[in-house]
C-alpha positions as CSV (number, residue, x, y, z in Angstrom):
1,M,77.6,130.4,29.5
2,G,78.7,132.6,32.7
3,K,77.9,130.2,35.3
4,K,79.3,127.5,33.3
5,N,82.9,129.3,33.0
6,K,83.0,130.2,36.4
7,A,82.4,126.4,37.4
8,A,84.8,125.5,35.2
9,D,87.6,128.1,36.8
10,V,86.8,126.6,39.9
11,T,87.3,123.2,39.1
12,Q,90.4,124.4,37.6
13,Q,91.2,126.1,40.2
14,K,90.9,122.9,42.4
15,K,93.0,121.1,40.3
16,S,95.7,123.5,40.6
17,D,95.7,123.4,44.5
18,L,95.6,119.7,44.3
19,G,99.0,119.4,42.3
20,K,100.6,121.9,44.2
21,R,99.8,120.1,47.5
22,I,101.2,117.1,45.5
23,E,104.3,118.6,44.7
24,K,104.7,120.4,48.2
25,Y,103.9,117.2,50.0
26,G,104.7,114.4,47.8
27,V,107.3,112.4,49.7
28,F,105.0,112.6,52.3
29,Y,102.1,111.3,50.4
30,I,104.5,108.2,48.9
31,L,105.1,107.6,52.6
32,T,101.8,107.1,53.5
33,V,101.2,104.4,50.6
34,I,103.7,101.7,53.0
35,P,101.9,101.9,56.1
36,V,98.3,102.1,54.3
37,A,99.5,99.6,52.1
38,Y,100.7,97.5,55.1
39,L,97.2,97.9,57.0
40,L,95.1,96.6,53.9
41,V,97.1,93.5,53.1
42,F,97.3,92.5,56.9
43,R,95.0,94.2,58.6
44,F,92.1,94.6,56.6
45,W,92.4,92.1,54.5
46,P,92.7,89.1,56.2
47,V,89.8,90.2,59.0
48,L,87.3,89.9,55.8
49,L,88.8,86.9,54.6
50,Q,88.1,85.6,58.5
51,L,84.7,87.0,58.6
52,V,84.0,85.0,55.3
53,L,85.5,81.8,56.8
54,S,83.3,82.3,60.2
55,F,80.1,81.3,57.8
56,K,81.8,78.4,55.7
57,E,82.9,74.7,56.6
58,Y,86.8,75.2,54.7
59,S,87.7,73.0,52.1
60,I,91.1,72.6,50.2
61,K,89.4,72.1,47.2
62,G,86.6,75.3,47.5
63,G,88.9,77.6,49.0
64,I,87.7,80.1,51.1
65,F,85.4,82.1,48.9
66,N,83.7,78.9,47.4
67,S,83.7,76.7,50.3
68,K,80.3,75.5,51.6
69,Y,78.0,78.5,53.5
70,V,76.8,76.7,57.0
71,G,75.5,79.8,58.7
72,L,75.8,80.1,62.4
73,A,77.2,76.3,62.6
74,N,80.6,77.3,63.6
75,F,79.6,79.1,66.5
76,K,77.0,76.9,67.4
77,E,79.6,74.2,67.6
78,L,81.6,76.7,69.6
79,F,79.2,77.8,72.5
80,M,77.6,74.2,72.9
81,G,80.9,73.0,73.8
82,D,82.0,71.3,76.8
83,D,85.0,73.3,76.9
84,F,83.7,76.6,76.0
85,R,82.7,77.8,79.7
86,R,86.0,77.1,81.2
87,L,87.7,78.7,78.2
88,F,86.0,81.7,78.3
89,V,86.6,81.9,81.9
90,N,90.2,80.8,81.8
91,T,90.8,83.8,79.6
92,L,88.9,86.5,81.3
93,R,90.3,85.6,84.4
94,I,94.4,85.7,82.9
95,A,93.3,89.1,81.0
96,F,91.8,90.5,84.2
97,L,94.2,89.8,86.2
98,R,97.1,90.9,83.8
99,L,95.0,94.4,83.6
100,G,94.6,94.6,87.7
101,F,98.0,93.9,88.7
102,G,99.9,95.0,85.7
103,F,98.1,98.4,84.6
104,F,99.3,100.4,87.6
105,P,103.3,99.2,88.2
106,P,103.9,101.1,85.4
107,I,102.7,104.2,86.3
108,I,104.0,104.1,89.7
109,L,107.4,103.5,88.1
110,A,106.9,106.5,85.4
111,I,106.2,109.2,88.3
112,M,109.4,108.0,90.5
113,L,111.6,107.9,87.4
114,F,110.2,111.5,86.8
115,D,110.7,112.9,89.7
116,M,114.5,111.4,90.4
117,S,117.0,114.2,90.6
118,S,119.9,112.8,89.5
119,N,119.7,112.0,85.4
120,K,122.5,109.6,85.6
121,I,120.5,107.5,88.0
122,R,117.1,108.0,86.3
123,R,119.0,106.8,82.5
124,F,120.6,103.8,84.3
125,S,117.5,102.8,85.9
126,Q,115.5,103.1,82.4
127,S,117.9,101.0,80.8
128,V,117.6,98.0,83.0
129,L,114.4,98.1,83.1
130,Y,113.8,98.3,79.4
131,I,116.1,95.2,79.0
132,P,113.4,92.5,80.0
133,H,111.1,94.0,76.9
134,F,113.6,92.8,74.1
135,F,114.2,88.6,75.7
136,S,111.7,86.2,73.9
137,W,109.3,84.5,75.5
138,V,111.1,81.3,75.4
139,I,114.3,83.4,77.1
140,V,111.5,84.6,80.0
141,Y,110.4,80.8,80.4
142,G,114.2,79.9,80.5
143,I,114.6,82.1,83.5
144,V,111.2,81.4,84.9
145,Q,112.5,77.4,85.0
146,I,115.9,78.3,86.5
147,L,113.8,79.8,89.0
148,F,111.1,77.9,89.7
149,Q,111.7,74.3,88.7
150,S,112.2,71.1,91.3
151,T,115.9,72.0,91.4
152,G,116.1,75.8,91.1
153,Y,117.1,78.7,92.9
154,I,113.6,79.3,94.6
155,N,113.8,75.5,96.0
156,Y,117.3,76.0,96.9
157,I,116.8,78.7,99.4
158,L,113.7,77.0,100.7
159,E,115.5,73.8,101.9
160,A,118.4,76.2,102.6
161,L,115.3,77.2,105.5
162,G,114.5,73.9,106.3
163,F,111.3,74.4,104.1
164,E,110.4,71.5,101.7
165,S,111.1,72.4,98.2
166,V,108.1,72.5,95.8
167,N,108.0,71.8,91.7
168,F,105.9,75.3,91.1
169,L,105.9,74.6,87.4
170,M,103.7,71.2,87.8
171,K,101.2,72.7,90.0
172,S,98.4,74.7,88.6
173,E,97.7,77.3,92.0
174,Y,101.0,78.2,91.1
175,F,100.3,78.7,87.5
176,L,98.9,82.2,87.7
177,P,100.9,83.5,89.9
178,I,104.2,82.8,88.1
179,L,102.2,83.5,84.6
180,I,101.5,87.1,85.7
181,G,104.5,87.9,87.5
182,S,106.7,87.1,84.7
183,G,104.9,89.1,82.6
184,I,104.7,91.9,84.4
185,W,108.3,91.6,84.6
186,K,109.1,91.8,81.2
187,G,106.7,94.7,80.1
188,L,107.1,96.9,82.7
189,G,110.0,99.0,81.9
190,W,108.5,98.9,78.5
191,G,104.9,100.6,79.7
192,T,106.4,103.2,81.4
193,I,107.7,105.2,77.7
194,I,104.2,106.4,77.0
195,Y,103.7,108.1,80.7
196,L,107.4,109.5,81.1
197,A,106.4,111.2,77.6
198,A,103.2,112.5,79.3
199,L,104.7,113.8,82.4
200,T,107.1,115.7,80.0
201,S,104.4,117.8,79.0
202,I,103.1,118.6,82.0
203,N,104.4,122.7,82.4
204,T,107.7,122.7,84.7
205,E,106.3,125.9,86.4
206,L,103.4,124.3,88.0
207,F,105.7,122.0,90.2
208,E,108.1,125.1,90.7
209,A,104.8,127.0,92.3
210,A,103.9,124.5,94.0
211,K,106.8,123.9,95.8
212,L,107.3,128.0,96.7
213,D,103.6,127.4,97.8
214,G,105.2,124.7,100.5
215,A,103.2,121.3,98.7
216,G,105.2,118.4,99.3
217,P,106.1,115.7,96.5
218,I,102.3,113.4,97.4
219,Q,100.7,116.9,96.9
220,R,102.6,117.6,94.0
221,I,101.5,114.3,92.5
222,R,97.9,114.0,93.4
223,Y,97.0,117.6,92.4
224,I,99.6,118.1,89.5
225,T,101.3,114.8,88.2
226,L,98.0,112.8,88.1
227,P,95.8,115.2,86.7
228,G,98.4,116.0,83.6
229,I,98.5,112.5,82.8
230,T,94.8,111.5,82.7
231,G,94.2,111.7,79.1
232,V,97.1,109.4,78.6
233,V,95.8,106.7,81.4
234,M,92.5,106.3,80.7
235,F,93.4,106.0,76.6
236,V,95.8,103.5,77.9
237,L,93.1,101.7,79.9
238,I,90.7,101.8,77.0
239,M,92.8,100.5,74.6
240,N,93.8,97.7,77.3
241,L,90.1,96.5,77.7
242,G,89.9,96.6,73.8
243,T,92.2,94.2,73.5
244,I,91.1,91.9,76.6
245,M,90.2,88.8,74.8
246,S,93.6,88.7,73.1
247,S,95.5,89.9,76.1
248,A,95.7,86.7,78.0
249,G,99.1,86.1,75.7
250,V,98.8,83.0,74.0
251,E,102.3,83.2,73.2
252,Q,103.3,83.1,76.5
253,I,101.0,80.5,77.5
254,L,101.8,77.9,75.1
255,L,105.2,78.0,76.7
256,F,104.2,78.0,80.5
257,Y,100.7,75.6,80.1
258,N,101.0,71.5,80.7
259,P,98.6,69.0,80.9
260,T,98.7,69.4,84.7
261,N,97.5,73.2,85.2
262,Y,95.0,72.6,81.6
263,S,92.2,73.8,84.0
264,V,93.6,77.3,84.5
265,S,95.8,77.5,81.8
266,D,93.6,76.7,78.8
267,V,92.4,79.7,77.2
268,I,90.4,80.6,73.9
269,G,93.5,81.3,72.3
270,T,95.0,78.1,72.7
271,W,92.3,76.0,72.2
272,V,91.9,77.9,68.3
273,Y,95.7,76.8,67.9
274,R,95.2,73.1,68.7
275,Q,91.9,73.5,66.3
276,G,92.8,75.7,63.9
277,L,96.7,74.3,63.1
278,G,96.4,70.8,65.0
279,K,93.0,69.6,63.6
280,M,93.2,72.0,60.6
281,Q,89.5,73.4,61.7
282,Y,90.1,76.4,60.1
283,S,86.6,77.6,59.8
284,L,86.1,76.8,63.3
285,A,89.0,78.5,64.4
286,S,88.3,81.8,62.3
287,A,84.5,82.1,63.9
288,V,86.3,81.9,67.5
289,S,88.3,84.7,66.5
290,L,85.6,86.9,64.9
291,F,83.6,86.0,68.3
292,E,86.9,87.9,70.0
293,S,87.0,90.7,68.2
294,T,83.4,91.7,68.3
295,I,83.3,91.4,72.4
296,G,86.9,93.7,72.1
297,L,84.4,96.0,70.1
298,I,81.8,95.9,72.4
299,L,84.4,96.5,75.4
300,V,85.9,99.4,73.5
301,L,83.1,101.5,73.0
302,F,81.7,100.6,76.6
303,S,85.2,101.9,78.1
304,N,85.1,105.1,75.9
305,W,81.8,106.0,76.8
306,L,82.5,105.4,80.9
307,G,85.7,107.6,80.1
308,K,83.9,110.3,78.5
309,K,81.2,110.4,81.4
310,F,83.1,110.2,84.5
311,A,86.3,111.3,83.8
312,G,85.3,113.5,80.7
313,V,88.1,111.7,78.5
314,G,87.7,109.5,75.3
315,I,89.8,108.3,72.1
316,W,87.1,110.3,69.9
């Protein structure tokens, strides 16, 4: 009886503690319901439906769960298709070009802004740099057209200098530079925010001590600034690698591509858009999305392992 009473007392104490926590932090528990519900409804549930649909031949009559099971037929159609190699190569090419050319500029810009002595100039520069982030891709493409079309300002300057005009938007060799350049311009300022936040967490006494010891700006950046943001840099890199298959930028490409540059602009995302919405092959589109997600998961695990092994930094 003594043991039963003791167990009952422990259970009662736990319930009492739980009630106190709910009473004390009830508002916070309620607030967590919204993001959890969002994740379940708009993230977890669609992934589950996509997983099921990838192995089915979708029909409107049968719905997702009652459609015919076809096994790996959708994946075979994807991998054995004539366009798969071109789509896969184009996707990786654009994604890695974005990562290669777009990863370091925000870091450099954040360090430059952080080292500015004038707060007014720094705030003005940040405001100007953040503005493009709020432009939609339609507006960005409109700006690109004004600059690079056959009658655009770039051709006006070329003709004034004695060169022939070039229709940049209709030539495949100029598609990638314009696409990557406009993407970097749009996200450059916004990408500095996370690095500026990391820089402000560095102890300012380290910079003051380095100045007293005669360290120059380059030395302070090398021995204080960069080591201080290594963890954040690795985190951003790992997350970027995890979304490498989707970072080609389907929304941007849908506006920028045309039949003259399909050879370099058509990626897996645009193909899924045409198959899923254009031809209503939802099962095939789901199989492709599952393939992209699997590649992303593998890259996250691999990059996290590399980060821990060589830099001692990972996201878990």
